[in-house]
C-alpha positions in Angstrom: -283.9 -139.7 -47.9 -286.9 -139.3 -50.1 -285.9 -139.5 -53.8 -287.1 -140.3 -57.2 -284.6 -142.1 -59.4 -284.9 -141.5 -63.1 -282.9 -143.1 -65.9 -283.1 -145.3 -68.9 -283.3 -149.1 -68.7 -279.8 -150.2 -67.7 -278.8 -146.8 -66.2 -278.2 -148.6 -62.9 -281.2 -147.4 -60.9 -281.6 -150.7 -59.1 -277.9 -150.8 -58.1 -277.9 -147.2 -56.9 -281.1 -147.8 -55.0 -279.7 -150.8 -53.1 -276.5 -148.8 -52.2 -278.7 -145.9 -50.9 -281.1 -148.0 -48.9 -278.1 -149.5 -47.1 -277.1 -146.0 -45.9 -280.2 -145.0 -43.9 -282.8 -147.8 -44.1 -284.9 -146.1 -46.9 -287.0 -148.6 -48.9 -286.8 -149.1 -52.6 -290.2 -148.9 -54.3 -290.9 -149.9 -57.8 -294.4 -150.0 -59.4 -293.9 -153.6 -60.4 -293.1 -154.6 -56.8 -296.1 -152.7 -55.2 -298.5 -154.0 -57.8 -297.4 -157.6 -57.2 -297.6 -157.1 -53.4 -301.1 -155.6 -53.6 -302.2 -158.5 -55.8 -300.6 -161.1 -53.4 -302.2 -159.4 -50.3 -305.6 -159.4 -52.0 -306.3 -155.8 -51.2 -309.3 -154.2 -53.0 -307.0 -152.2 -55.2 -304.8 -155.3 -55.7 -307.8 -157.3 -56.9 -308.7 -154.4 -59.3 -305.1 -154.3 -60.6 -305.0 -158.1 -61.1 -308.0 -157.8 -63.4 -306.1 -155.5 -65.7 -302.8 -157.5 -65.5 -304.5 -160.9 -66.2 -306.1 -159.3 -69.3 -302.6 -158.1 -70.4 -303.7 -154.5 -70.1 -301.9 -151.6 -68.5 -303.0 -150.7 -65.0 -304.5 -147.2 -65.1 -302.6 -144.4 -63.4 -305.4 -143.7 -60.9 -305.2 -147.2 -59.6 -301.4 -147.1 -59.5 -301.6 -143.9 -57.5 -304.0 -145.4 -55.1 -301.7 -148.4 -54.4 -298.7 -146.0 -54.2 -300.5 -143.9 -51.7 -301.1 -147.0 -49.5 -297.5 -148.1 -49.9 -296.0 -144.7 -48.8 -298.0 -144.8 -45.6 -296.6 -148.1 -44.5 -294.3 -148.1 -41.5 -291.1 -148.9 -43.4 -291.4 -145.7 -45.4 -291.0 -143.6 -42.3 -287.1 -143.8 -42.7 -287.5 -142.7 -46.3 -288.1 -144.2 -49.7 -286.6 -144.3 -53.2 -289.0 -144.4 -56.1 -287.3 -146.5 -58.7 -288.4 -145.9 -62.3 -291.6 -144.1 -61.2 -293.2 -141.9 -62.4 -292.8 -142.8 -66.1 -294.9 -140.1 -67.7 -295.8 -136.5 -67.1 -299.4 -137.3 -66.1 -298.0 -139.7 -63.5 -295.6 -137.0 -62.3 -298.4 -134.6 -61.9 -300.6 -137.2 -60.0 -297.6 -138.0 -57.8 -297.1 -134.4 -56.9 -300.7 -134.1 -55.8 -300.5 -137.4 -53.8 -297.3 -136.3 -52.0 -298.9 -132.9 -51.2 -302.0 -134.7 -49.8 -299.9 -137.0 -47.7 -297.7 -134.1 -46.5 -294.5 -135.8 -47.8 -291.7 -133.7 -49.2 -289.2 -135.0 -51.7 -285.5 -134.3 -51.2 -284.7 -134.4 -54.9 -285.1 -136.1 -58.2 -282.0 -137.9 -59.4 -281.5 -138.3 -63.2 -278.9 -141.0 -64.0 -277.3 -139.9 -67.2 -275.7 -142.8 -69.1 -274.7 -142.7 -72.8 -276.8 -144.9 -75.1 -273.8 -147.0 -76.3 -272.8 -147.7 -72.6 -276.4 -148.9 -71.8 -276.5 -151.1 -74.9 -273.2 -152.7 -74.0 -274.3 -153.2 -70.3 -277.6 -154.8 -71.2 -276.6 -157.0 -74.1 -273.8 -158.6 -72.0 -276.2 -159.1 -69.1 -277.3 -162.7 -68.2 -279.9 -163.8 -65.7 -280.6 -167.0 -63.8 -284.0 -168.4 -64.7 -284.5 -169.9 -61.3 -283.2 -167.4 -58.6 -282.9 -164.2 -60.8 -279.2 -163.7 -60.0 -277.7 -161.3 -62.5 -274.3 -161.8 -64.3 -272.3 -160.0 -67.0 -270.4 -162.0 -69.6 -267.6 -159.4 -69.5 -267.3 -158.1 -65.9 -269.0 -160.8 -63.8 -269.6 -164.1 -65.6 -270.8 -167.3 -63.7 -267.9 -169.6 -62.8 -269.3 -172.3 -65.1 -270.7 -170.8 -68.3 -274.6 -170.9 -68.4 -274.8 -172.2 -64.7 -275.8 -170.0 -61.8 -273.1 -169.9 -59.0 -275.9 -169.5 -56.4 -278.5 -172.1 -57.2 -277.2 -174.1 -60.2 -280.0 -172.8 -62.4 -279.7 -172.0 -66.1 -278.2 -168.6 -66.8 -279.7 -167.1 -70.0 -280.0 -163.9 -72.0 -283.5 -162.5 -71.5 -285.6 -161.9 -74.6 -285.8 -158.2 -73.7 -282.1 -157.8 -73.5 -281.1 -158.5 -77.1 -279.7 -155.5 -78.9 -282.9 -155.0 -81.0 -285.2 -155.2 -77.9 -283.0 -152.8 -75.9 -283.0 -150.3 -78.7 -286.8 -150.4 -78.8 -287.0 -150.0 -75.0 -284.6 -147.0 -75.1 -286.7 -145.4 -77.9 -289.9 -145.8 -75.8 -288.1 -144.4 -72.8 -286.9 -141.4 -74.7 -290.3 -140.7 -76.0 -292.3 -141.2 -72.8 -290.0 -140.7 -69.8 -287.2 -138.4 -70.9 -289.6 -135.4 -70.8 -289.8 -135.9 -67.0 -286.3 -134.4 -66.8 -287.7 -131.1 -68.1 -290.7 -131.4 -65.7 -288.5 -131.8 -62.6 -286.0 -129.2 -63.8 -288.9 -126.7 -63.9 -289.9 -127.8 -60.4 -286.3 -127.0 -59.3 -285.8 -130.5 -58.0 -283.6 -132.2 -60.6 -280.1 -133.5 -59.8 -278.5 -134.5 -63.2 -275.7 -137.0 -62.4 -273.3 -138.6 -64.8 -273.9 -142.2 -63.9 -271.2 -144.3 -65.5 -270.1 -145.4 -61.9 -272.7 -146.2 -59.2 -270.2 -145.3 -56.5 -269.8 -141.8 -57.9 -273.5 -141.4 -58.1 -274.0 -142.4 -54.5 -271.1 -140.0 -53.4 -272.8 -137.1 -55.2 -276.2 -137.9 -53.7 -274.7 -138.1 -50.2 -273.0 -134.8 -50.7 -276.2 -133.1 -51.8 -278.1 -134.6 -48.8 -275.3 -133.6 -46.4 -274.6 -137.3 -45.4 -271.1 -137.9 -44.2 
């Protein structure tokens, strides 16, 4: 499967992506991951990206597209890929369309995970993360066995600064301003699958049905 996953922070893109990759060996690709990998491998584009990142500047779209182009040609993408949270803006979506045409890659669809704002706020403000291993907990549905201590590595479990109610409201406002227009873009392209995403299992079931996967 070759899909783009759209959705606000906390809509469950990461969870859905992990469930989908388990079905057919597709790889989950996020811009953060490919930028970090390119920097680590010391590729020319990676070195260029590192310059921007170390200055605290945004990596330009042209550079991101170059790194994305290299990533999509790697062997593990032959089974398929899920673009998680990318593109974020209309110019990125247009550049991605050009890139995929150039690489002769066809998308199966663009999945928009539709989750009400109050559900997202509740999900993210109750989320806690281990500082050491990154394990994720939820104070309501999946708390650590000992409060504040990670079950896996014994590290400190904290609420991230960007997951307070105020920070999340800001992130959702930015998302609505920049990224929500992508829904209209892909709707016009005839590629959008708008899915009510309060349950990840249901989302995966709908996607499997659309792709004809038993």
